[in-house]
N, C-alpha and C positions, 0 to 999 in steps of 0.2 A: 522294369518301371514300376514305380510308387504305386498303389492303389489313389485311385481319386477321392477315395472317402478317408484316407490316412488323417491328410490335416483335420477336418472333424472331428476325428476319434481324437487326435492329439488335443486339442482345443478342450474335449470333454474333460479329458484327464487331467488336464491343467485346471481346470476350473473345480474339480472335485478335491485335488489335493489342496488348493487354495481355500476351499469350505472348510477341511479339516486341520487346517495348518496349526491352529493358536488355540488358547483356552479360550471354551464358550461361556459367555458372559447371558444371565437370563435375569429379567424385572418380574416383578411379582405381576398377578393378572387377576384383577377383580371383576367378578361377575356380577351384575344386577348392581342396584343403586346402593352405596353406603348407608351404613354399616354392614351388611351382611358379612359373612365368612367368606374371606378371600382365598384364592385358590391361590399360593405362595410357594417360594423354594422351603421351608420352612424357617424362615429368617423374620421375626419379628420386628417393626420400628422400635419397640422398647430395647428389645437386644441391641438393636442398633447404635441407640441413643446410650446404652451401657459400655457398649465398645465389648460387647460378646459378643455381636455377629458383624455381618458384612450383607449390603445391600443387592450383593452379586452371590448368584450360584457359580462358583467356580470349579470346574470338569479338569481336573487334570490330563496332561497328555499320555500317562502313563502310570500303572501303579507304583513302581518302583519310585517315580517322583514324587507321586502323593505322598507315600511313605517317609522319605525323605523332608518334604516339606513338614511333615506333622513333627519330625526330630527337631529340625534344625530351623525352622522357619523359611527356608531357601524355596525358590517359586520353583526351579527345575534343576535337573541334572544334565541338560543338555542344551547347545546354543541352536537358534534359530537361525539357517543360513538366508542372509538379507534382512533379515530380521522377521519373517514369515512364514519360511517355508518350513513342511512337516519336522515334526523332531522329536523324537523317542530313545528313551533310555535302555529298554529292553529289547533284545536280541531280535525274535517272532517281529517287531514291528522294524527296526531295521533291515532284516533280510526283506519285509515288502517293499520297503522302500531304494533297497538297492536294486528288486526285480522293476519297480515303479519306474527310476532314472536309468536303469540300465535300456528299458523300452524307449524313452524317450532319447536315448543317446543310439540306440538301432535307427530309429525313427529319422533321427540326424542324418547317420550314416547313410542311409537310403535317398534321402532328398538330394544330397551331395551327388552320391553314385547316378541316381534318375538324370540331373539337372546336366550332369559331367556328358553323360551319353549321348542327351540332346544335342549339349555343344559342339560336340563332336561330330554330329552330323552334319551341322551346319560350316563348322570355320577347317573340317579335315583335321589331320592326328599330328601334324609338325607342333606349333605352340601349345595346340590343346591338349593333343595326346601325348607329349612329350614333356611339358611342364606343367599344367593346371591339373590335368587329370591325376598323376601321381601324387601333387601337394594338397589338392584336397580330399584323395583316397586316407591320407596322415592325418588331416585335420583333428577328427574327434581324437584319436590319442595326443595329438599335440596339446590340443586345449586342455586335457584331464591332466597330462603331465604340468602343464604350466600354472594351472591350479594348485595343484598338490606342493608346489615351490612357493607360493603368493602368498599363501593363508598365515596371519597372523604374524607371531613373532618371528624369531628365528628359530626358536627352541621348538614352537610348533608346524614351523617349516620343515626344521630336519626328522620329526616324527612322522611327517604328512609326506614325506618326499618318498619314501618307501615305496607310496602308492604309485607314483610314476614312474620308477622304477621296476614293481612287478608288474604295472602293465607294459611295459618295452620289452622285457623279458618275456613274459606271457605271450604277447600277440606275436614275435617273433617263433618262438617254440611251437606255440600251435598251427601258423601256415606252414611251417616247412613238417610237421609230425603228423596231425591228426588229419587237416585240411589235404597237404600232399598225398598220402596214403590214400584217404577218402576216394582222390581223384582219380589214382591209379585204379582202384576197383571199380569204380561206375564206368570209368574211360577204357577199360580192357579190350582189346581185340586180338585176335587171332595171330600170334608170331608166326611168320615164313623169315626162313634165312635174316632170324635177327632184326626183322623190319614188319611191323603192325600194321594189318590189312583194313583198310578203313572199312566200318561196320559190321564185319565179320566175327561173329563172336559165337562159335559154336564149341568151343574148347574148355569151357564152362571155367572153374575156378581153377587150370592147370597153372603152378607156379613157376613155370617153366613156359608152357605153349601159349599162356596168353599176357599182354602189358600193354603198355603204350610206347608208342614213338613219338618225337619232337625234333624238332628242326634244328640245323647247326646256330641259328639266333637265339635259342634258348637257352643253348649250352653258354652261349657267351653273358649272358643274362645272370646265370649262374656264376660266372666267374667276377663278375661285377660285384654281383655280392658278398664274395669272400673277401674280397678290396676292401669293401664298405667298413668291415670290421676294425681297419686299422685304428681310427681314433680310441677305439676299448683299449687295444694295446698300449697306446700313447698314455691314456690317464691311469692304467693300472701300473706305469714304469714305477714309479716312485711305491707302491706295496711290491712289487718285486725285487726290487733292490732296498725294501727293508727303509726307505729314508723318508722322513715326516718332513723336511725343510721344505722338499720341491713339490708336497700334493698339491697346492693353489697353482703353482707356475703349469704342471702337468694337466690340469685341468682347461687352463687358457688353452697352453698347445693344442689340445685335442680338439678343444672348441675352433679355433682357426683352421685346423686341418679338417673337421667334418664339414665346416659352412664352404671351404675350395673344395673339397669332393663332392658336395650337394652340387655345387654351380657346375663342375666337370660333368656331374652327371646329367644333369638338364638339359645341358647343352649339347650332348651325346644323343636325348633321347632325341631331341627337335631336329638333327641332323642324321640321325639312324636310318631313315629310308633311302637316301641318296647312298649313303655308306653300302646298304644292302643292295641297292640296285648296281652299283660300283662292282662289288663282290659276286654279283649273280653275272654280270656282263664278263669277268675274269674267268668265272666257273663254266661259262658258255665258253668261252678261247678256247681255255683248256681242253673241253670236251672236241672240239672241232679239231685241233691240232694231235690230238693221242690218237683220234679218231683216223683222221689223215693219215697218220704214221704206221696205223694198224693196217690200212687199207694199201698204203703202196709196199708195205713188206709184203706181201700177196702178190704184187705185180712187178715186183722186181726180179730180175733175171738172175738172183742170188742172194747171198748174204748180204745186208746192209754192213754189218761191222766186221771188222777183219778178228783174228784170234786175239788182238791185241785190245780189243774194244774200242779202234777207232773207225770212224766211218770210211767205208770203202767207198771210193769217188769215182772208182771205174763204174760198180753197179749204178751208182745215181746217176751217172753218166750217161749209160744204155737205157736206163727208164727214162731221162730227159728224150734222148733222140727220138725214142718210141713215140711220147705223147706228142712232140714236135712234127704234127701231120703234114704239114705244107713246107717244113726242112728250112724255115728261114733264121732259126738259131734263137728263136724266142717260143714261148707259152703264152698263149692268148688266153683271157677270161674264158672264153669257149673252149679251148683246149683242155684248160685244168679244170674246168666241170666236168669235161668228159671223164677225169682220172675218180674225180669222187663220187659220180654217181653209183649209188647203191649204198652210199654211208648212210645210216637211219638217225641221219638228222632231226627226223619229226619227232624222236624221244625227248627232246630240249624244245619242240616247238620253233624249230629254225628249219627255211628252206636251203636249197642249195646255191640258188644266187646269193643269201646271207653268208653260206658257209665260202663260196669263191671270195666273197669282198673278203673279210676276215684273213682268208690265208694270202691274197695276193697284198694286202695292208700290209702284213708282216714281213713278205718276203721281197716285194717291190723296194728296194732300198732306193731305187733312183726315180721312183715316184711316174715313171713312165706308161704304167697299168699293163707294162708288160714282164715278164720272167726270163732272164739272161742265166745262162748254166752257173754262174759262180752265186748268183742269188737264190737258186734253185738249191745249190748244194749247201750254202752257208745258212739258208733257212732251215732246212732239214738237220743237220750238224747240231743247231741250237736249241732245237726242239728233243732232239735226243738227249742232249745235256740236261735239259729241264727234265725230262721223263727219269731220267738216272737220277739226278737229286728228289724226283719226287717219290722214286722208292716203290715199291707193291707187295702184293701180298706172296707173290711167288719167290720173290726174293733176286738181291742183284746175280744171283747165281744163272737166270733166265735171262738176263738181260739182252736185249735186240731179238728175242725170240717171240713166236705170237703168242706164246701162254702169258709172258709179262706185259707185251702191251693189250692183250684181252686184258689183264684183271686191272691195267691201270685204265682203261678204259671203263671198264665195271665201276671202278674208284670212281672216277670222275661222274658218270652217271647218278650215282648213288647219292654225292655232296650236291649236286645240281639239282635234284628232288627234292632233299633235305633244306636247302636254301630256298626252293622254290616253294616248299611248303609254307614257310613263314613271308612268301610274298600274296599281300593283299590286293596288290594292282588288279589281278585279273577277276576279284569277286566282281557281282554285277553290284552297281550302285545304282538306287532309285534317286529319281528325283523327289528331293523335298518339297513338298507341299506346305505353301504360308509358312514361310522360314522366319518372318516377323514374330507370329503367333509361335512359332516354337523356340526362337532366341529369347522372346521375353518367358515364356514357361519355365525353359531352364535357367535364367538369372532369378526369377521367383524362387525357384526350388533351392539354387545355390543359396541365395541369402536365408532364404525360410532354414536351409540346412546348418548352416551357418550358427545362427541367431539360436535355435535348440541347442545345438552343441557347446556352444558359449555361457547359456541360460543356466545349462543342467549338468557342467560339468563341477562345478565346485559344490552343489547341493550332493553329487555323488561319491565325490575324494572328503566331503563331511560324514556320509552315513556309512560309508565302508570305515573309514576311522571309528565312528561310534561302535558300527559291529564287532570292530577286533576289539574292544574295549569290554564290549560286554559278552563276549564269547570268550576271550584271552587268545583268541587263533591272531597270528600276526598278519599285519593288515598286507604283507607281501603275499602271504600265499591266497588271501581271497582276491588282491589285484591280479595275481598269475592265472586265477582259474576264471574269474566272475566276468572281470570288466572285459577281455579279451571277445568275449563272446558276445557282447555287445557292442562293442565299436568296429570288429574285425568279421561281424555277421553276413551283412552284407555281400561283402567281397566273399568270404566261404559259399554261400548261396548260388551268388554269379560263377564261381570257378567250377562246383559241382555242375551246375545244368552245362557248361560249354561243356566239360569234361563227359558227360552223358551224350553229346552227339557221336563219340566214337570215329574221331577223325584227326589225323595229325596235324591239319592246320587248326582246329579248334584245340585239340592237345597242348599244342604249342603254345596258342595264347593264354591257354589257362594255367601253365607254368610259367612262363613269364611274367605273367600278372603278379601270380606268389612271389617268385623273385624279386621282381620293381618293387612289391608293395615290403618287403623285407630291408630291401636297399633303403628305400625312404625310411622306415623305419629307424635304421643304422643311422643315417644324416641328418635328414631332419628334424626328427623325435629326438634325437640324441642332443642335436645342438642344441635345441630348446633347453633341455635336461641340463646341459651343461653350463648355459649360459645363466639359468636360476641358481644352480652352487657359487659359480664363480660370483656374481653380483651379489648374493646375499649371505657371503662367506660360508658357504653349506660345509660341511666335513663328507668326503666322497669316501663311502667304505660301503662299496659292493661288490667284492671280491668276488664272491660264489657266485653272484647273480650273472656277473659281468665273464665268467669262466663258461658257466651255462650257456650264455649266446655266442660265445666263441666255439664251443663244442658243438653246437647243433648248427650252426653255419658255416664251422669248415666240413664236419662231415656231409652232410643234405650239399654243401655247396661243391666241393671237392668230387664228390659221387656223382653229378648232374652235369659237371663242367667237360669230361671227357668219354660221355655217353650220351646217344639220343635212343637208343631204346631201352624201357625200363619193364622187366617181367614181373607178372602178380608178387613173387616174393619181396621182391623192393619194399612193399606197402608195409609188409611186417617190421622192417629196419623202422621206417619212419615211425609207424605206432609205439614201438618200444623205447624211442627216444622221450617221448613225453613224460611217463612214469619216471624216467630214469632222471631227467632233468631235476623234477620236485625232489625226487630222493637225495641227489648231488647236493641241491641247495639245502635241504633240511639235515643232512650229516656236515656238512662242512659250516653252518653257523652253530647248529644246536648241540653238537657233539665236538667238534677241532675249533667252536668259538671265533670263526673267521671274522663275524661282523659282531 
């Protein structure tokens, strides 16, 4: 939550910036009745009449601009954004302005984040959490990319658009390397059987003995992030094929694909809670039936399977006759319940009556709320086939044995625990007091954040360009390193705070938000970037930058797609990717001349 004094501090900073914005003008001041000696700026009226002076004292904005004015009569070597924002040609001055404008963009991101969280409390996770929150989180980046390509003429835009690409690449790389690795370190817990134990951190910095566990939904988020780089691949096809005629068309196709993927991603985020509930219900069914198979295997008077791997119907029929206590040829719900007593369904928060209902609904094809022998045999046969297709750690050679069923039951229980870790429905939701006031506050924070981001995006881009001119450092590297610290710092702080709680649930939320932020960068921010390039007819020449994004997204995305536990050593992999990315861009651009 943003500090309540932050808006006042922001106002003070803006006033100070405006107060030092341009040249300072001063008139002569007379003390006492004329004509005693005046206190003046050193320019007399006679000098003015002769044309040797100026009635004002002009204080140049920088020493470099002053010397330039003395030499060739020019007024300044830099242009003021909006005509009044601070401007300097010296690198220390531009560095100071980068820090100031960067702080203002950080405040904008903080306001947007705080307003989004308040709105989430009121309206819930559906439309807000799936649609507005990801877009608002990417808004500062999108603003900077937008103004970097709309500034001045096409030539100016072509030179400044590298600021937008640097920000896009830098945000993605920073979130998946520095922030990802930091979350592993601050969120590490003791690992037991490849699973992190909540709030237990006794093994210190053991590279293999401590780490972080997430739920399966986080792995799905990582896979979505990998697919979100498809537009980057499309827009690079002309470079890959060494074709110059198809560049403009490739930009258009990539723009259409990125917008389509953005819409699909937002729809998925909106409906995802329902998908999660259905997936959780399916895993609960598997847990019940695999536990059921495991239990009847101990109750059966013989092996369930023949040597050929087929169901031994004679054994199943004997079991049916044993369970049919009244001998009426049917298994009632009460008789079925007597069979499953002892199965530990409390592990998945399920009681025996619910388990009986699940078995009855799946086996009872006649819908008469009782099981005949053919229904009982057919149900067991179907679930043994499902078990065969599911596989298990012990391998198919043990199929039908207790070891196979034990492994399968344990595997399903772990899957349920991982899915349940991402289910927020069992969190205690406190009543929101005065929802109208909170809604108003949320809207004001969102409006303020949007205004600040829109107002200071253009000055920040100009200052980065000026700093690049003053130091000779390419704008890409400045925007790659500095700008993501401003626009993504609130997300970074939030992620690290959540990870420090050392629970699977909060770790899952942390990494899901990181993958979601990168996905939104790859879709929303790229869409803005591609639209500018296409509409203004700019040249797409960012092969090395795109390669860096692809490498980092593929490595971290594939790595996180097929595992839910990350030992401490994985953080070093993430940290090493950051300097590798910088070095790769430098080598490709300035040694091999890609750009």
